[in-house]
Wavefront OBJ file of the C-alpha trace (Angstrom):
o trace
v -13.386 -26.558 31.664
v -15.449 -23.561 31.150
v -17.984 -22.432 28.632
v -15.875 -19.573 27.339
v -12.737 -22.170 26.948
v -15.322 -24.940 24.971
v -16.464 -21.666 23.028
v -13.170 -20.316 22.174
v -11.703 -23.780 21.024
v -14.958 -24.292 19.028
v -14.636 -20.824 17.007
v -10.568 -21.692 16.521
v -11.331 -24.987 15.107
v -13.948 -23.144 12.909
v -11.367 -20.853 11.658
v -8.635 -23.752 11.389
v -11.555 -25.437 9.024
v -12.656 -22.907 6.498
v -8.575 -21.650 6.352
v -8.062 -24.972 4.669
v -11.085 -24.095 2.198
v -10.218 -20.560 2.167
v -9.394 -18.491 -1.414
v -8.281 -15.802 0.535
v -6.382 -16.628 3.871
v -5.947 -12.769 4.861
v -9.682 -11.894 4.433
v -10.376 -14.620 7.084
v -8.089 -13.442 9.161
v -9.296 -10.092 9.155
v -12.907 -11.430 9.815
v -11.085 -13.395 12.538
v -9.466 -10.531 14.157
v -12.956 -8.638 13.748
v -14.870 -11.218 15.829
v -12.390 -11.748 18.683
v -12.439 -7.605 19.132
v -16.230 -7.805 19.527
v -15.684 -10.830 21.819
v -13.550 -8.385 24.000
v -15.849 -6.274 24.134
v -18.668 -7.986 25.164
v -16.403 -9.472 27.887
v -14.964 -6.379 29.004
v -18.712 -4.853 29.211
v -19.257 -8.366 31.129
v -16.434 -7.674 32.896
v -17.618 -4.054 34.497
v -21.092 -5.347 35.533
v -19.299 -8.284 37.673
v -17.529 -6.041 38.947
v -19.841 -3.578 40.058
v -21.988 -6.688 41.149
v -18.485 -8.167 43.134
v -18.165 -4.582 44.829
v -22.359 -4.928 46.181
v -22.139 -8.416 47.505
v -18.802 -7.170 49.440
v -20.525 -3.917 50.760
v -23.576 -6.016 51.851
v -20.938 -8.689 53.549
v -19.140 -5.836 55.349
v -22.884 -4.203 56.357
v -24.012 -7.668 58.107
v -20.439 -7.774 59.788
v -20.440 -4.229 60.943
v -24.194 -5.435 61.936
v -23.164 -7.694 64.347
v -20.773 -5.886 66.424
v -23.240 -3.257 66.976
v -25.970 -6.081 68.238
v -23.404 -7.945 70.200
v -22.454 -4.522 71.326
v -25.986 -2.879 72.163
v -26.612 -6.458 74.102
v -23.524 -6.349 76.501
v -24.638 -3.213 77.292
v -28.816 -4.278 77.743
v -26.954 -6.877 79.578
v -25.002 -4.312 82.036
v -27.593 -2.436 82.780
v -30.111 -5.330 83.383
v -32.184 -5.109 80.430
v -32.430 -8.965 79.747
v -35.395 -8.014 76.704
v -33.536 -5.602 75.109
v -30.108 -8.040 74.983
v -31.944 -11.292 73.908
v -33.540 -8.641 70.954
v -30.077 -7.574 70.215
v -28.455 -10.916 70.116
v -31.516 -12.325 67.808
v -30.353 -9.654 65.466
v -26.971 -10.127 65.690
v -28.113 -14.349 64.511
v -29.956 -12.453 61.449
v -27.146 -10.052 60.670
v -24.761 -13.694 61.150
v -26.958 -15.562 58.283
v -26.885 -12.909 56.488
v -22.976 -12.641 56.541
v -22.903 -16.611 55.251
v -24.965 -15.894 52.217
v -23.423 -12.954 51.075
v -20.254 -13.775 51.345
v -20.898 -17.422 49.870
v -22.510 -15.286 47.018
v -19.454 -12.708 47.124
v -16.879 -15.344 46.769
v -18.535 -16.879 43.705
v -18.839 -13.249 42.465
v -15.417 -12.974 42.772
v -14.094 -15.762 41.517
v -16.016 -15.526 38.473
v -14.543 -12.523 38.327
v -11.211 -14.103 38.347
v -11.691 -16.226 35.576
v -13.397 -14.018 33.190
v -10.334 -11.532 33.635
v -8.466 -14.532 32.945
v -10.780 -14.925 29.663
v -10.121 -11.593 28.761
v -6.334 -11.992 28.975
v -6.577 -15.239 26.863
v -8.370 -12.964 23.931
v -6.281 -10.062 24.082
v -3.436 -12.699 23.974
v -4.796 -14.127 20.539
v -5.601 -10.875 19.147
v -2.336 -9.614 19.986
v -0.681 -12.793 18.295
v -2.926 -13.331 15.374
v -2.843 -9.598 14.598
v 0.790 -9.554 14.926
v 1.479 -12.068 12.219
v -1.219 -10.989 9.584
v 1.119 -8.523 7.914
v 3.592 -11.579 7.499
v 0.888 -13.757 6.452
v -0.133 -11.254 4.096
v 2.950 -10.820 2.546
v 3.419 -14.425 2.021
v 0.070 -14.703 -0.014
v 0.690 -11.823 -2.303
v 4.881 -13.173 -2.836
v 2.417 -17.183 -3.464
v 0.052 -14.972 -5.815
v 2.623 -13.030 -7.800
v 4.897 -16.490 -8.355
v 1.861 -17.932 -9.395
v 1.295 -15.013 -11.949
v 5.216 -14.966 -13.093
v 4.481 -19.035 -13.344
v 1.498 -18.656 -15.832
v 3.088 -15.861 -17.746
v 6.369 -18.161 -18.018
v 4.548 -21.029 -19.849
v 3.263 -18.504 -22.255
v 6.392 -17.165 -22.692
v 7.841 -20.620 -23.174
v 5.464 -21.383 -25.798
v 6.096 -18.546 -28.515
v 9.318 -21.136 -29.806
v 11.356 -17.998 -30.541
v 13.899 -19.094 -32.778
v 11.341 -20.652 -35.278
v 9.719 -17.552 -34.758
v 12.790 -16.039 -36.524
v 13.394 -18.427 -38.768
v 10.128 -18.033 -40.388
v 10.709 -14.440 -40.289
v 14.528 -14.709 -42.133
v 12.887 -17.253 -45.004
v 9.899 -14.477 -45.627
v 12.848 -11.432 -45.625
v 14.302 -13.662 -47.593
v 11.914 -14.373 -50.505
v 11.082 -10.588 -50.421
v 14.462 -9.944 -51.164
v 14.543 -12.720 -54.108
v 12.352 -11.136 -55.698
v 12.966 -7.709 -55.309
v 16.416 -8.520 -57.152
v 14.594 -10.554 -59.574
v 12.418 -7.793 -60.450
v 15.903 -5.290 -60.664
v 17.412 -7.809 -62.921
v 14.042 -7.936 -65.514
v 14.217 -3.920 -65.463
v 18.034 -3.939 -66.566
v 17.558 -6.455 -68.985
v 14.955 -4.748 -70.689
v 16.816 -1.323 -70.248
v 20.014 -3.492 -72.170
v 17.385 -4.145 -74.943
v 16.552 -0.854 -75.671
v 19.591 0.578 -75.818
v 21.158 -2.444 -78.115
v 17.774 -1.117 -80.304
v 18.661 2.468 -79.953
v 22.180 1.439 -80.949
v 21.511 -0.532 -83.371
v 19.525 1.992 -85.328
v 22.033 4.847 -84.949
v 24.523 2.581 -86.084
v 22.539 1.827 -89.554
v 22.056 5.565 -89.484
v 25.783 6.071 -89.774
v 26.238 3.791 -92.076
v 24.080 4.873 -94.340
v 25.077 8.048 -94.235
v 28.490 6.997 -94.893
v 27.741 5.246 -97.913
v 26.051 8.164 -99.015
v 28.671 9.974 -98.733
v 30.826 7.751 -100.657
v 28.937 7.625 -103.596
v 28.850 11.263 -103.577
v 32.483 11.622 -103.564
v 33.018 9.310 -106.229
v 30.456 11.194 -108.650
v 32.909 14.011 -108.898
l 1 2 3 4 5 6 7 8 9 10 11 12 13 14 15 16 17 18 19 20 21 22 23 24 25 26 27 28 29 30 31 32 33 34 35 36 37 38 39 40 41 42 43 44 45 46 47 48 49 50 51 52 53 54 55 56 57 58 59 60 61 62 63 64 65 66 67 68 69 70 71 72 73 74 75 76 77 78 79 80 81 82 83 84 85 86 87 88 89 90 91 92 93 94 95 96 97 98 99 100 101 102 103 104 105 106 107 108 109 110 111 112 113 114 115 116 117 118 119 120 121 122 123 124 125 126 127 128 129 130 131 132 133 134 135 136 137 138 139 140 141 142 143 144 145 146 147 148 149 150 151 152 153 154 155 156 157 158 159 160 161 162 163 164 165 166 167 168 169 170 171 172 173 174 175 176 177 178 179 180 181 182 183 184 185 186 187 188 189 190 191 192 193 194 195 196 197 198 199 200 201 202 203 204 205 206 207 208 209 210 211 212 213 214 215 216 217 218 219 220 221 222
């Protein structure tokens, strides 16, 4: 397992641990996406550096191969011209370039393998990012639904504790008391009015009675 893979496993495990403790999972997802974008940017930068290095190693390898062929040809020409010393020098240089070929081939293959591994790591990062990003909106909607449901449950508990029927029973009793008080006051006022009317009527009767007796007395004298 590569170092990168182990680090990614640690990152995901840390994310899962924080997710268990987080009060805002969406915020944690956003943080995970941000960190992954940073990792992608760093991996892409490293990929570019490795690509340049790999090309340089390939150039060195190609140069060593080219110089071997060139020194081989020079050695043959010198041998044909009976210049054995020159031919041996050319062969010695060819052997040096053969050694360089072996060295640079090993470096090139290592760099090329690292480049392939880095490309796989980049693909993994981008796949993880796209997977989490595509689900972020869905989980955000689920969290919002859950929060609204919790608020509704809290409000429902408040509504249920109000005891609306009892409230209206008390209101009915109070209104009935007020109506009874009003009726009592009205009846009392009417009684007072009748008493005044009766008292006023009795005085008039006495006046009429005195007037009638006075009239009768006057008519008897005549």
